[in-house]
C-alpha positions as CSV (number, residue, x, y, z in Angstrom):
1,M,0.0,-0.3,-0.1
2,I,2.9,2.7,0.8
3,H,4.7,1.5,-2.8
4,R,1.5,2.1,-4.2
5,M,1.0,5.6,-2.1
6,A,4.3,6.2,-3.2
7,F,3.6,5.5,-7.1
8,L,0.7,8.0,-6.7
9,D,2.5,10.6,-5.7
10,D,5.4,10.9,-8.4
11,W,2.9,9.7,-10.8
12,S,1.1,13.2,-9.6
13,T,4.4,15.0,-9.1
14,R,5.4,14.8,-12.8
15,V,1.9,15.0,-14.7
16,S,2.1,18.7,-12.5
17,R,5.2,19.6,-13.7
18,W,4.0,18.8,-17.2
19,L,1.5,20.7,-17.0
20,A,3.8,23.6,-15.4
21,R,5.8,23.2,-18.4
22,Y,3.7,22.6,-20.7
23,S,-0.4,24.1,-20.3
24,L,0.4,27.7,-21.0
25,A,1.9,26.8,-24.6
26,V,-0.5,24.5,-25.3
27,L,-3.3,27.1,-24.3
28,R,-1.7,29.8,-26.4
29,I,-1.5,27.2,-29.5
30,S,-5.1,25.8,-29.1
31,L,-6.1,29.7,-28.8
32,G,-4.8,31.1,-31.4
33,L,-6.2,27.6,-33.1
34,V,-9.6,28.7,-32.8
35,F,-9.0,32.7,-33.2
36,V,-7.0,31.8,-37.0
37,G,-10.5,29.4,-37.6
38,F,-13.1,32.4,-36.9
39,G,-10.9,34.9,-38.1
40,I,-10.3,32.5,-41.8
41,L,-14.2,32.2,-42.3
42,K,-15.2,36.2,-41.9
43,F,-13.3,36.5,-45.1
44,V,-15.7,34.0,-46.5
45,P,-19.2,35.9,-47.3
46,G,-22.1,33.8,-45.4
47,L,-19.8,31.3,-43.8
48,S,-19.8,32.7,-40.6
49,P,-22.2,31.7,-38.2
50,A,-21.9,35.2,-36.5
51,E,-20.7,37.1,-39.6
52,D,-23.8,39.6,-39.0
53,L,-23.9,39.9,-35.8
54,A,-20.2,40.9,-35.6
55,S,-21.4,43.5,-38.8
56,E,-24.4,44.8,-37.0
57,T,-21.7,45.2,-33.4
58,M,-18.5,46.8,-35.7
59,H,-21.0,48.8,-37.3
60,V,-22.2,50.2,-33.9
61,L,-19.2,50.7,-32.2
62,T,-17.4,52.3,-34.6
63,L,-20.6,54.9,-35.1
64,G,-22.0,53.5,-38.4
65,L,-17.9,55.2,-40.0
66,I,-16.9,52.3,-41.3
67,P,-19.5,50.9,-43.7
68,E,-20.6,46.7,-42.5
69,G,-18.5,44.9,-45.4
70,L,-15.2,47.0,-44.1
71,G,-15.9,46.0,-40.9
72,L,-16.3,42.5,-41.0
73,L,-13.1,42.6,-42.8
74,L,-11.6,44.5,-40.3
75,I,-12.6,41.9,-37.8
76,A,-11.4,39.1,-40.3
77,T,-8.0,40.8,-40.2
78,L,-8.3,41.7,-36.1
79,E,-8.9,37.5,-35.2
80,T,-6.7,36.1,-38.2
81,A,-4.1,37.9,-36.6
82,V,-4.2,37.7,-33.1
83,G,-4.5,34.0,-33.5
84,L,-1.0,33.3,-35.9
85,L,0.5,35.7,-33.7
86,L,-0.7,33.1,-31.0
87,L,0.2,30.1,-32.7
88,T,3.9,31.7,-33.4
89,G,4.5,33.0,-30.2
90,R,6.4,36.0,-31.8
91,F,5.2,39.9,-31.0
92,L,3.3,37.9,-28.0
93,R,2.5,41.0,-26.1
94,L,0.7,42.6,-28.9
95,G,-1.4,39.9,-30.0
96,L,-2.6,40.7,-25.9
97,W,-3.1,43.8,-26.7
98,L,-5.1,42.4,-29.9
99,L,-6.9,40.3,-28.6
100,G,-7.8,42.5,-26.1
101,L,-9.3,45.3,-28.4
102,A,-10.6,41.9,-30.1
103,M,-12.8,40.9,-27.3
104,V,-14.1,44.1,-26.5
105,G,-16.0,43.6,-30.0
106,I,-16.6,39.9,-29.4
107,L,-18.4,40.5,-26.1
108,A,-19.6,44.1,-26.8
109,P,-23.8,42.0,-28.2
110,L,-23.5,41.3,-24.3
111,V,-24.2,44.9,-23.4
112,L,-25.4,45.8,-26.9
113,F,-28.1,42.9,-27.8
114,P,-29.7,41.4,-25.5
115,D,-32.8,41.5,-27.0
116,R,-31.2,39.3,-29.8
117,L,-29.0,37.1,-27.8
118,F,-31.4,35.6,-24.8
119,T,-34.2,35.6,-26.9
120,G,-35.2,31.8,-26.0
121,P,-37.5,30.5,-23.7
122,A,-37.2,32.0,-20.1
123,H,-34.1,33.6,-21.4
124,A,-32.4,30.8,-22.4
125,P,-29.3,31.9,-24.9
126,T,-30.1,31.9,-28.6
127,L,-27.7,30.1,-30.2
128,E,-25.6,33.4,-30.8
129,G,-25.4,34.4,-26.9
130,Q,-24.4,30.6,-27.0
131,Y,-21.8,31.8,-29.7
132,V,-21.0,35.3,-27.4
133,L,-21.0,33.5,-24.3
134,K,-18.4,31.0,-25.3
135,D,-16.4,33.6,-25.7
136,V,-16.6,34.3,-21.4
137,V,-13.9,31.4,-21.9
138,L,-11.7,32.7,-24.5
139,L,-11.4,35.9,-22.4
140,A,-10.3,33.8,-19.0
141,A,-7.9,32.2,-21.9
142,G,-6.3,35.2,-23.0
143,L,-6.0,36.8,-19.4
144,V,-4.3,34.3,-18.1
145,L,-1.6,33.8,-21.3
146,A,-1.3,38.1,-20.2
147,A,-0.5,37.2,-17.1
148,S,2.3,35.0,-18.0
149,A,3.9,37.0,-20.4
150,P,7.3,38.8,-20.0
151,H,7.2,40.1,-16.3
152,G,4.0,37.5,-15.9
153,A,3.8,34.7,-14.0
154,V,1.6,32.2,-13.3
155,V,2.0,31.4,-8.9
156,S,0.3,28.7,-7.0
157,R,-1.6,29.7,-4.2
158,T,1.4,28.5,-1.7
159,G,2.8,31.6,-3.1
160,Q,5.6,29.0,-5.5
161,V,5.5,29.9,-9.1
162,L,4.9,27.6,-11.3
163,T,5.2,29.4,-14.8
164,A,7.9,32.6,-14.9
165,P,9.1,33.6,-18.8
166,A,12.0,33.3,-20.1
167,P,14.2,35.9,-18.0
168,A,15.4,38.2,-21.9
169,P,18.7,37.6,-23.6
170,H,21.3,39.7,-22.0
171,V,22.7,42.3,-24.8
172,G,25.9,42.9,-24.2
């Protein structure tokens, strides 16, 4: 029994170390794939289920100054750029800033169009509402990545640094 407990403790420690080492990269890459995928859909008219909602949101947020077609192209470009920056890990801070900007637009329908998002029975979310609500998880993932970006760290409840950014290369 004691040998079995030691094995489980050892296994648990190894899994925790693996997660501490690789989970942020997995999160960054998966979030990047989601943004590239959703961004590319918006480049093809009629392909994205969120096309109308995205266009209307951009129209309202820009006070009608940007035509809906151009607005959708800008959204597609922004989402694809965020995805590519997250996937490559290059210019990560820029990617995270752009992700923050994108999240304002992505979550804006919760404030701008609640009647459109929650018109199901007993105000249950519509399909569009569910689409927007899942973006709360994307926001949370982005916040975790931002916390672990250069000059940040993910710390356990006990204060142990689980994942810290790599030190900047010394120049000179």
